[in-house]
C-alpha positions as CSV (number, residue, x, y, z in Angstrom):
1,M,32.2,9.6,-98.9
2,P,33.8,12.0,-96.3
3,T,35.8,14.9,-97.6
4,H,38.6,16.9,-95.9
5,N,38.6,20.7,-96.2
6,D,42.0,22.4,-95.8
7,H,40.3,25.8,-95.4
8,D,38.9,27.3,-92.2
9,E,35.5,29.0,-91.9
10,T,37.0,32.3,-93.2
11,G,38.2,30.6,-96.3
12,H,41.9,31.1,-95.4
13,K,44.3,28.2,-95.5
14,P,45.8,27.3,-92.0
15,E,49.4,28.3,-91.5
16,E,51.7,25.4,-91.9
17,V,54.2,24.8,-89.0
18,D,57.7,23.6,-89.8
19,T,58.4,20.7,-87.4
20,S,61.5,19.5,-89.0
21,H,63.8,21.1,-86.3
22,G,61.9,19.5,-83.4
23,Y,61.5,22.8,-81.4
24,E,60.0,26.2,-81.8
25,Q,62.0,28.6,-83.7
26,S,60.2,31.8,-82.5
27,D,61.0,33.5,-79.1
28,V,58.6,34.3,-76.3
29,R,56.9,37.6,-76.6
30,V,58.5,40.0,-74.1
31,S,55.5,42.4,-74.3
32,G,53.2,39.8,-72.6
33,I,55.6,39.4,-69.7
34,V,56.1,43.1,-69.3
35,V,52.3,43.7,-69.2
36,F,51.9,40.9,-66.5
37,L,54.7,42.3,-64.3
38,V,53.3,45.9,-64.6
39,A,49.8,44.7,-63.7
40,L,51.2,42.7,-60.8
41,S,53.1,45.7,-59.5
42,I,50.0,47.9,-59.7
43,F,48.0,45.3,-57.9
44,V,50.5,45.0,-55.1
45,A,50.8,48.8,-54.7
46,V,47.1,49.3,-54.6
47,A,46.6,46.4,-52.0
48,G,49.4,47.8,-49.9
49,A,47.9,51.3,-50.0
50,L,44.5,49.9,-49.0
51,A,45.9,47.9,-46.1
52,Y,47.9,50.9,-44.9
53,G,44.8,53.1,-45.1
54,I,42.6,50.6,-43.3
55,G,45.2,50.2,-40.5
56,K,45.4,54.0,-40.0
57,A,41.6,54.2,-39.9
58,I,41.4,51.4,-37.3
59,D,44.1,53.1,-35.2
60,A,42.3,56.4,-35.3
61,H,39.0,54.8,-34.3
62,M,40.7,53.0,-31.3
63,A,42.5,56.1,-30.2
64,K,39.2,58.0,-30.3
65,E,37.5,55.3,-28.2
66,D,40.5,55.3,-25.7
67,G,40.3,59.0,-25.2
68,P,43.1,61.4,-24.5
69,R,46.3,60.0,-23.0
70,T,46.9,60.5,-19.3
71,K,49.5,59.3,-16.8
72,W,47.4,56.3,-16.3
73,A,47.1,55.4,-19.9
74,Q,50.5,55.5,-21.7
75,P,51.5,53.2,-24.6
76,V,54.3,50.9,-23.9
77,D,56.7,49.5,-26.5
78,V,57.0,45.9,-25.4
79,R,59.8,45.3,-27.9
80,Q,62.2,47.2,-25.7
81,L,61.7,44.5,-23.0
82,G,63.2,41.8,-25.2
83,N,62.8,38.1,-24.5
84,M,62.4,37.1,-20.9
85,P,65.5,35.2,-19.6
86,N,65.2,31.5,-18.9
87,S,65.1,31.5,-15.1
88,P,65.2,28.1,-13.3
89,E,63.8,29.7,-10.2
90,L,60.8,31.0,-12.1
91,Q,60.2,27.6,-13.7
92,N,60.3,25.9,-10.3
93,K,57.9,28.5,-8.9
94,M,55.6,27.9,-11.8
95,A,55.7,24.2,-11.3
96,E,55.0,24.6,-7.5
97,L,52.0,26.8,-8.2
98,T,50.7,24.3,-10.8
99,Q,51.0,21.5,-8.3
100,R,49.2,23.5,-5.6
101,F,46.4,24.7,-7.9
102,P,43.1,24.0,-6.2
103,S,40.7,21.4,-7.6
104,P,39.0,20.9,-9.9
105,R,41.9,21.1,-12.3
106,L,41.7,20.8,-16.1
107,Q,42.1,17.3,-17.3
108,T,45.0,16.5,-19.6
109,D,43.0,13.6,-21.3
110,D,39.4,12.5,-21.6
111,G,39.2,11.6,-17.9
112,N,39.1,7.8,-18.3
113,Q,42.4,7.4,-16.5
114,D,41.4,9.7,-13.7
115,V,38.3,7.7,-13.0
116,A,40.3,4.4,-13.2
117,D,42.8,5.8,-10.6
118,L,39.9,6.9,-8.4
119,H,38.4,3.4,-8.5
120,A,41.8,1.9,-7.8
121,R,42.2,4.1,-4.6
122,E,38.7,3.2,-3.6
123,D,39.4,-0.5,-4.0
124,L,42.4,-0.2,-1.7
125,L,40.2,1.2,1.0
126,L,37.3,-1.2,0.4
127,E,39.3,-4.4,0.2
128,N,42.1,-4.0,2.8
129,Y,42.7,-3.1,6.4
130,S,44.0,0.4,7.1
131,W,44.3,2.7,10.1
132,V,41.8,5.4,10.7
133,D,43.2,6.7,14.0
134,P,46.1,4.6,15.5
135,A,46.0,6.6,18.7
136,Q,42.4,5.5,19.4
137,G,42.8,2.1,17.8
138,K,40.3,2.7,15.0
139,V,40.8,0.5,12.0
140,R,39.1,0.5,8.6
141,I,38.1,-3.1,7.7
142,P,37.4,-4.6,4.3
143,I,33.8,-4.2,3.0
144,E,33.4,-8.0,2.7
145,R,34.2,-8.4,6.4
146,A,31.9,-5.5,7.3
147,M,29.1,-7.2,5.4
148,E,29.6,-10.4,7.3
149,L,29.5,-8.6,10.7
150,V,26.4,-6.7,9.7
151,A,24.7,-10.0,8.6
152,K,25.5,-11.5,12.0
153,T,24.8,-8.6,14.4
154,G,22.5,-6.5,12.3
155,L,22.3,-2.7,12.0
156,P,21.4,-0.4,14.9
157,V,17.8,0.7,14.9
158,A,17.5,4.4,14.5
159,T,15.1,6.3,16.7
160,A,11.8,7.3,15.2
161,V,11.7,10.8,13.9
162,A,8.5,12.8,14.2
163,Q,7.2,13.6,10.7
164,A,5.0,16.6,9.9
165,P,1.5,15.8,8.8
166,L,1.0,15.5,5.0
167,L,-0.6,18.4,3.3
168,T,-3.7,18.1,1.2
169,G,-3.0,16.2,-2.0
170,D,0.4,14.9,-0.8
171,S,1.3,11.3,-0.4
172,K,4.1,9.4,1.3
173,P,7.0,8.7,-1.2
174,T,7.8,5.0,-1.7
175,V,10.7,3.4,-3.5
176,A,9.4,0.5,-5.7
177,V,12.8,-0.6,-7.0
178,P,16.4,0.1,-6.0
179,L,17.7,3.3,-7.4
180,T,21.0,1.7,-8.5
181,S,22.2,-1.8,-9.2
182,G,25.4,-1.1,-7.3
183,F,29.0,-0.1,-8.2
184,A,29.8,-0.5,-11.9
185,R,33.0,-0.1,-13.7
186,T,33.4,2.2,-16.7
187,G,33.8,1.0,-20.2
188,Y,37.4,2.1,-20.1
189,E,38.1,0.0,-17.0
190,L,36.4,-3.0,-18.5
191,D,38.5,-2.7,-21.6
192,Q,41.7,-2.5,-19.5
193,A,40.6,-5.5,-17.5
194,A,39.9,-7.5,-20.6
195,A,43.3,-6.5,-22.1
196,Q,45.1,-7.6,-18.8
197,K,43.2,-10.9,-18.8
198,A,44.2,-11.5,-22.4
199,E,47.9,-10.7,-21.7
200,A,47.8,-13.1,-18.7
201,G,46.3,-15.8,-20.9
202,E,49.1,-15.4,-23.5
203,H,51.8,-15.6,-20.9
204,R,50.5,-18.9,-19.5
């Protein structure tokens, strides 16, 4: 049968706590708070002194590497310049320089839209008539029409070019299969085309 022992390991009876009031009747020990604040103040002071000393050491090392000050090397306090005024002329100039920045430029996205725009411009040239030189009457024709004309009239035969004799161990290169299957859209363009097709089907 289990027994209950009201004494602890030292043989003393545990102190009974009066819970009839519903709250603690003793105050917080001020000594603990004072010790914590003093320790925190000492820690902050030591850390500040270390940071100040390390900063001074780094400044001294950099000054030693820079060498003596001359008329060509003078420190400038940029805080005296203040904030630069908001100049519309400067903003317009910056925008103009940005627009005229030579290619290749940094892309603002992952490049999918740039490739799609490039293919759209190519499609306009490949599928429509456009002027090449109006003064000479030169016109760019659609690629489908150009293929029809080539199929009817054929391509001009190029003149034979003299080839140097092959060296020992060399062989004439041959192409067994086409190097490419033709023009292909990117995955981004295929997704856009599928989305436009789905929207067109919903509107019907």
